[in-house]
C-alpha positions in Angstrom: 93.0 4.3 -86.5 94.9 4.4 -89.9 92.5 3.5 -93.0 94.0 1.9 -96.0 92.3 1.5 -99.2 93.3 -1.1 -101.7 92.2 -0.9 -105.2 91.4 -4.2 -107.1 90.1 -5.7 -110.4 88.1 -8.7 -110.3 87.9 -11.0 -113.2 84.4 -11.7 -114.2 84.8 -12.5 -118.1 83.4 -15.9 -117.6 80.1 -14.4 -116.1 79.6 -11.3 -117.9 78.3 -10.1 -121.3 80.9 -9.7 -124.2 83.2 -6.7 -123.5 83.0 -6.7 -119.7 86.1 -8.4 -118.3 86.7 -6.8 -114.9 84.8 -5.1 -112.1 86.3 -2.3 -110.0 86.5 -2.9 -106.3 88.3 -1.5 -103.1 89.0 -2.9 -99.8 88.9 -0.6 -96.9 90.8 -1.8 -93.9 92.1 -0.5 -90.6 95.5 -1.1 -89.3 94.4 -3.5 -86.5 92.6 -5.9 -88.7 91.8 -9.3 -87.2 92.0 -12.5 -89.4 88.4 -13.3 -88.5 87.1 -9.8 -89.0 83.5 -9.6 -90.6 83.5 -8.4 -94.2 80.9 -6.1 -95.7 80.4 -6.2 -99.4 78.7 -2.8 -100.4 76.9 -2.1 -103.8 75.7 1.3 -104.7 72.3 2.4 -106.0 71.2 4.0 -109.3 73.4 6.5 -110.7 76.0 6.1 -107.9 79.5 4.4 -107.9 81.1 2.6 -105.0 82.0 6.0 -103.5 78.4 6.3 -102.2 79.6 4.1 -99.2 82.8 6.0 -98.8 82.0 9.6 -99.2 85.0 11.9 -99.4 83.4 14.7 -97.1 84.6 14.3 -93.3 82.3 12.2 -91.4 80.2 11.0 -94.3 82.0 7.6 -95.1 80.1 4.5 -93.9 83.2 2.3 -94.9 85.5 4.3 -92.5 82.9 4.2 -89.9 82.5 0.4 -90.2 86.5 -0.1 -90.3 86.7 1.7 -87.0 84.4 -0.9 -85.7 86.5 -3.8 -86.7 85.0 -4.6 -90.0 86.5 -5.1 -93.4 84.7 -3.3 -96.1 84.7 -4.3 -99.8 83.3 -1.6 -102.4 82.3 -3.0 -105.6 81.1 -1.1 -108.8 78.3 -2.8 -110.8 79.3 -3.7 -114.5 79.0 -0.7 -116.6 79.3 2.0 -113.7 81.9 3.6 -111.9 85.5 2.2 -112.8 84.2 -1.2 -113.9 84.0 -2.4 -117.6 80.9 -1.8 -119.7 79.8 -4.6 -121.9 79.5 -4.1 -125.7 75.8 -4.1 -125.3 74.7 -2.1 -122.3 71.1 -3.4 -122.8 72.1 -6.7 -121.6 72.5 -5.5 -118.1 69.3 -6.8 -116.6 69.0 -7.0 -112.8 69.7 -10.7 -113.2 72.8 -10.4 -115.3 74.2 -7.7 -113.2 73.6 -9.9 -110.1 75.4 -12.8 -111.7 78.5 -10.6 -112.7 78.6 -9.2 -109.2 78.6 -12.8 -107.8 81.5 -13.8 -110.0 83.5 -10.7 -108.5 82.5 -11.5 -104.9 83.6 -15.1 -105.7 87.2 -13.8 -106.8 87.4 -11.3 -104.1 86.6 -13.6 -101.4 89.2 -16.2 -102.6 91.9 -13.4 -102.7 91.0 -12.5 -99.2 90.9 -16.1 -97.8 94.2 -16.9 -99.6 96.1 -13.9 -98.5 96.8 -12.9 -102.0 95.8 -9.2 -101.5 99.0 -7.2 -100.8 99.3 -5.8 -97.6 96.6 -8.0 -96.0 96.9 -11.4 -94.0 94.8 -14.3 -95.0 91.1 -13.6 -93.6 88.6 -16.3 -92.5 85.7 -13.8 -91.7 83.3 -14.6 -89.0 80.6 -13.2 -91.3 80.1 -12.1 -94.8 77.4 -9.6 -95.5 75.9 -8.0 -98.7 74.9 -4.3 -98.1 73.2 -2.4 -100.9 71.2 0.8 -101.6 68.3 1.6 -103.8 68.4 -0.1 -107.2 71.6 -1.8 -105.8 69.2 -3.6 -103.3 67.1 -4.9 -106.2 70.3 -6.3 -107.7 71.4 -7.8 -104.4 68.0 -9.5 -104.0 68.6 -11.2 -107.1 72.2 -11.9 -106.3 71.5 -13.7 -103.0 68.4 -15.5 -104.6 70.3 -17.0 -107.4 73.7 -17.0 -105.9 73.5 -17.3 -102.1 76.9 -16.2 -101.0 76.1 -14.0 -98.1 75.3 -14.9 -94.3 72.7 -12.0 -94.4 71.7 -8.9 -96.5 71.3 -5.3 -95.8 68.8 -3.6 -98.1 68.7 0.1 -97.8 66.2 2.4 -99.6 64.5 -0.4 -101.3 60.6 -1.0 -101.7 58.8 -3.8 -103.4 56.1 -1.2 -104.1 58.1 0.4 -107.1 57.0 3.8 -108.5 53.6 3.0 -110.0 52.6 6.6 -110.3 55.4 7.0 -113.0 54.0 3.9 -115.2 51.5 4.1 -117.8 48.2 2.1 -117.6 49.6 -0.8 -119.8 52.9 -0.9 -117.9 51.0 -1.2 -114.5 48.9 -4.0 -116.0 51.8 -5.8 -117.2 53.4 -5.6 -113.8 51.0 -7.8 -112.4 51.9 -10.6 -114.9 55.6 -11.4 -114.3 55.6 -14.2 -117.0 54.8 -11.4 -119.6 56.7 -8.6 -118.0 60.2 -9.9 -117.4 60.6 -10.9 -121.3 59.6 -7.2 -122.1 61.9 -5.6 -119.4 64.5 -4.4 -122.0 61.7 -3.2 -124.4 60.1 -1.2 -121.7 63.4 0.4 -120.8 64.3 1.3 -124.3 60.9 3.1 -124.6 61.9 5.3 -121.6 65.6 6.1 -122.5 67.7 6.1 -125.5 70.9 4.9 -123.8 71.4 1.8 -121.6 73.9 3.7 -119.4 72.4 6.9 -118.8 73.8 9.9 -117.0 72.1 11.6 -114.0 71.9 15.5 -113.8 74.3 17.2 -111.5 71.9 18.6 -109.0 69.5 15.5 -109.1 70.7 14.0 -105.8 69.3 16.8 -103.7 65.6 15.7 -104.2 66.4 12.5 -102.3 67.6 14.1 -99.1 65.0 15.3 -96.5 67.3 17.8 -94.8 69.5 20.4 -96.4 73.0 19.0 -97.3 76.1 20.8 -96.4 78.1 21.9 -99.5 80.8 19.3 -98.8 78.3 16.4 -98.6 76.7 17.5 -101.8 80.0 17.8 -103.7 81.0 14.3 -102.3 77.6 12.8 -103.6 78.3 14.5 -106.9 81.6 12.9 -107.1 80.0 9.5 -106.5 77.7 9.9 -109.4 78.1 7.8 -112.4 76.1 6.2 -115.2 72.7 4.8 -114.4 71.9 1.1 -115.4 68.8 1.9 -117.4 67.2 -1.7 -117.5 67.9 -1.9 -113.8 66.3 1.4 -113.0 63.3 0.5 -115.0 62.9 -2.7 -113.1 63.0 -0.9 -109.9 59.9 1.2 -110.9 57.7 -2.1 -111.4 55.8 -3.2 -108.4 57.0 -6.5 -106.9 59.4 -7.1 -109.9 61.5 -9.1 -107.7 58.8 -11.1 -105.7 60.1 -14.6 -106.8 63.7 -13.6 -105.6 62.6 -12.1 -102.2 60.6 -15.1 -101.6 63.7 -17.4 -101.9 66.1 -15.4 -99.7 66.4 -17.6 -96.5 69.1 -15.6 -94.6 68.7 -12.7 -92.2 67.5 -9.5 -93.6 68.0 -5.8 -92.5 65.7 -3.3 -94.2 66.5 0.3 -93.7 64.6 3.2 -95.1 63.8 6.8 -94.3 60.7 8.1 -93.2 60.6 10.5 -96.2 62.1 7.9 -98.5 60.8 6.9 -101.9 59.8 3.5 -100.3 56.2 3.2 -99.7 54.5 1.6 -96.8 57.7 0.3 -95.1 56.0 -1.8 -92.6 54.7 -4.1 -95.4 58.2 -4.9 -96.7 59.1 -7.8 -94.2 56.4 -9.8 -95.7 58.1 -10.1 -98.9 60.7 -12.5 -97.3 58.6 -15.4 -96.1 61.7 -17.7 -96.1 63.7 -15.6 -93.8 63.4 -16.3 -90.0 65.1 -13.0 -89.1 64.0 -9.7 -90.5 64.7 -6.3 -89.0 63.2 -3.1 -90.2 64.5 0.2 -89.3 63.1 3.4 -90.2 65.3 6.4 -89.9 63.6 9.6 -88.7 63.4 12.7 -90.9 65.5 11.2 -93.5 65.1 11.0 -97.3 66.4 8.4 -99.8 70.2 9.0 -99.7 70.5 8.2 -95.9 74.4 8.6 -95.9 74.3 12.3 -96.3 71.4 12.9 -93.7 72.6 14.7 -90.4 71.4 11.5 -88.4 72.9 8.9 -90.8 74.9 7.6 -87.8 71.8 6.3 -86.3 71.2 4.0 -89.3 75.0 3.1 -89.4 74.8 2.0 -85.7 71.7 0.0 -86.2 73.3 -2.0 -89.1 76.6 -2.6 -87.4 74.9 -3.5 -84.2 72.7 -6.1 -86.0 75.7 -7.5 -87.8 77.6 -7.7 -84.5 74.8 -9.7 -83.0 74.7 -12.0 -86.1 78.5 -12.7 -85.8 78.1 -13.8 -82.3 75.5 -16.4 -83.1 76.9 -20.0 -83.2 76.7 -21.5 -86.7 75.6 -18.4 -88.5 78.0 -19.0 -91.2 76.6 -21.0 -94.2 78.8 -23.7 -96.1 79.2 -21.3 -98.9 81.5 -22.1 -101.7 81.2 -18.7 -103.6 80.6 -20.6 -106.9 78.6 -18.7 -109.3 75.6 -20.7 -110.6 75.5 -21.5 -114.3 74.1 -18.9 -116.6 
């Protein structure tokens, strides 16, 4: 199958902080796309661009794998990372704000897909529209779906509600149990840990998140996907149950994918974070670290995600009456 990549800019000026006007996106599609092909919107994790889901090393692109299965994949860079615009004040990019901006981008992109205004593509009326995210991107997607319910289901990879309490000081751990006090101080806490709102990861830092040794090609592809880190989002990811209110509001099917050597602690407790969802799937990838897309057995996870998606697409009435309108700020 011939795979085509179509780069786009989504106008988000009406939803983003000052200085951020567009987000970078890319549609990955095969030459035999059907007008009702399911669409996957993929959002990267901390320090990664949209390339994480379309790694350049041969056999490491989740996007190509999904396209070969009949999906349309839309890769999106969060505001401030990759090729997307950064706002004048990077500290404004809290998980809730990033989620709102991403939702505005999804709204524009879906409209383009459905009206046939993407050059080289027919108008699409997808059977299913899913959000897929990794690591800190999953935290953002949780806030996205909770406040702006645009997806028929969400795939959360490498996410844990337990955070990283061992890296917090006693005052932070105490504050984390009081969300009414913690959330207003989120930016303040992030500033204490990092001088920059859009920090840069070290070149070799990604190796620690892989259980097995990476091939040189895979490591270079992962390095190529590296970008600035959303500091406030990263800090929120460290706080245990920082998104508990948002997870409790999600009522669509949820797929949770983690590695058995992931940073996610006690993965079998994660489904309980989604009491409003009647369909929760947990898959633990054996002998895998946090960056599942470069593990030797990555295809096992990809097959489970797409099999789950295929099954959802076949259910009568799975599609919600979603208008893709972004809720007020």
